[in-house]
N, C-alpha and C positions, 0 to 999 in steps of 0.2 A: 805331103802331110795330110792326115785325115782332117775332115771338116768338123772340128770339135767346137762346142759352144764357147762363147767368150768367157763365161764364168769358170770354165775348165782351163782355158788357155792362160788366164791370168796367174795360174799356179804353176804353169809349165815353164820353169826357169831353165837356164843353160845347165846341161848335165843331168836332165831328167827326161822322162818320156811318159806318155799316157797309154794305158791299156784299157780298152773298152770291152767289157765282158758282162753278159747277162743284163744289159741295160744300165750298168754302173761303170763309173770312171775311177781307175786306180792309178796313182802316181808312183813312179819308181825312179830311183837314182841310177845313172848309167854313165859309162865312158866308152870311147871308141878304141879299137885295137886293129892294127893291120894283120891280115891273115898271111902268115909266112909263105913265101913262094908265089904270092899272087899280088895283084895291085888292088885287091879288094879290102874294104874296111868293114868290120862287124861291130855291132853294138853289144856290150857286155853289161848285164844288170849288176848294180851294186847294192840292191836291196829295196824292199818295199818302204815307201814313205807314208802313204796313207790314202784314204778314199776322198774323192772330191764330190761334193753335193752342191746343188744350187742354193739350198737353204742354209747350210752350215759352212760352206767353203771347204777348206782342207781339214779333214778329220784325221789327225795323226795316228799312225799305227800304235797299238798298245805295245809297250816295251815288254819283251819276254824276259822272265827271270832266268838267270843262268848261274849255276853254282849253288852251294848251300846258302840258305837264308837263316840268319840268327836274329832273334829279338832279345836284346840285352837290357838289363836294369842299367839305368844311366843317371837318374836324378840324384840319388843319395851318394853314390860313389863319386860322381862328378863334383858334387858340392864339397865333399871331404877333400878331394885332391885340389880343388880351387881355394878352399879356405885354410888348408894346412900345408902350404908349400915348405914352411920352415921345418916341419917335422920330417918330411922326406929329405930335405937338404941335410939335416943333422944325421939322419941314418946313413946317408952316403959317406959321411966322414967316419962314422963308427963301424959300419958293416961293409962298406965298399961294394963289392960285386953282389953281395947278398942283401943290399939295402931294400930293393923292391920286394924281395921275398918277405922280409920283416914288415914292411909297410902294408903289403897285401894281407898278411896274417893279422895284423892289428886292425885293419879295416874290417875284415871278416868277423873278428871277435866283436867289434862294435856293432856291426850290422846284424849278425846272426847268433852271437854268443858262442860260436864254435868255428873251427876252420875246416871247411870242406872244399875239395877241388871243384865239385859241381857248382857250388855257389860262386866260385871265382870264374868258372867258365860261363856262367849265366849273367855275369856282370860286365859292364863296359870297362871295368878295371883290367880285364884280360886284354883289352886293346891298349889302354894307357900304360899298363905294367905288364907287357907281353912276355910269353915264353916261360912262365913260372909253373912249377909242379907243386901244388899245395898239398899233395899226398905225402910229400917228403916230411919225415919227422924232423922238426927243428932241433938244433942244439939247445942246451940249457940257456946259453947266452941269447940265442935268437928268440927263444920262447919268452924270456924275460923282456926282451926288446919289443916283442909283439904285444905283450900285456901293457907295457909302458905306452906304446902307440895307442892302444885302446883307451887308456885313461886320458892321454893328451888330446885325442880326437873328441872325446866326450867333453872335455873342458872347453876346447875351441868352439865346438858347435853350440854348447850351452851359452857361451859368451855371445855368439852371433844371434841365436834364435830365442834365447831366454826361456820363458815359460812355454814357448811354442815348439820346443825341441821334440817332445813326444809326437806332435803332429808332423814335424819334419821327417822323423824316422818312419812314420806310418805312411805318409803321402808321397814323399819324393821317390821311393823305389818304383812307383807307378809310372814315372816318366821313363820312357824306354827309347832305345835307338835300334833301328833295323839295319843290319849289315848284310851285304851280299857281295862277296868278293872284296874288292877294294872300295866299293861304294857304300856310303853310310848316310842315313837320313833319320831325323827325329820322327818317331811315331806320333800319331794323334794323341794328345794328352787329355785325360779327363778334366772337365771344367773345374772341379774342386782343386785339382793339382795345379792347373794353370793359374788359378786365382792365388794359391799359396805362393807360387813362384813369383808372381808379380808383386804381391804384398811384401815379400821379403827381398825384392830387388835381386833375384837370382837369374834373370834373363841372360846376363853375360856368362854365367857359369854353365848354362844349358846349351851352349853352342857345341855342335858335334865336331 
C-alpha cells in the first residue's frame, strides 16, 4: 500500500482506493473480481467519490445531470390540489376516467384564463395529474365541468386567503420544482414568496 498521509487514509474505507495524481488525492469506489482462468484478482473501479484535501477533507464529486431537466411551476397548482381535494373527488364520481382532464382544465382556466397544453406541461400538475393532452377539445359537458371547477377553485382559495388571494395568484407560481428523470427537488424560492408561504401556513403544501 502506498504511504498516504493520515488525513487521506481516514477517508479510505473498505471498498475504496486512493489515486494520487499531479500532487492531488482522489478517492474512488471499487470492488474485486477474479480473472477467469487464473488465480488472479483484479480491482474494478465503481466510480469517482471525490477529492481529499488536508484543509477540507473529502470534497464530494459534483453530481452530473443526466436526462432532461425541467423547472415546473409548483406553488399555485400545489396549493390548489392541496386545498381542493373534494373538487377532484367529486369529478371522479361524475367524469370517471376524464376527471383529471376536467380538473386540469379548470385549474388552467383559474391560473391563466385559458387552456393551453404548454401551461400544463410547465406546471407540476403534469406530474400530479399525468398523461393528459390539454390540446384535446373538451366535450360540452367537460367544458362546463372545467368552468365549474374554475369557480369552485376561486371560491375555495378566496375562503383560505381572503383579501390576499391576488397576492397568492401572483406570488405562488414563483415557487418551482426541478425535475430530472425520477428525481425532484424544490428550487430556491424568492424571499417574498417564502414569507408568503410561511405567513399563510403553506409549508405542508409545498412538499414535493
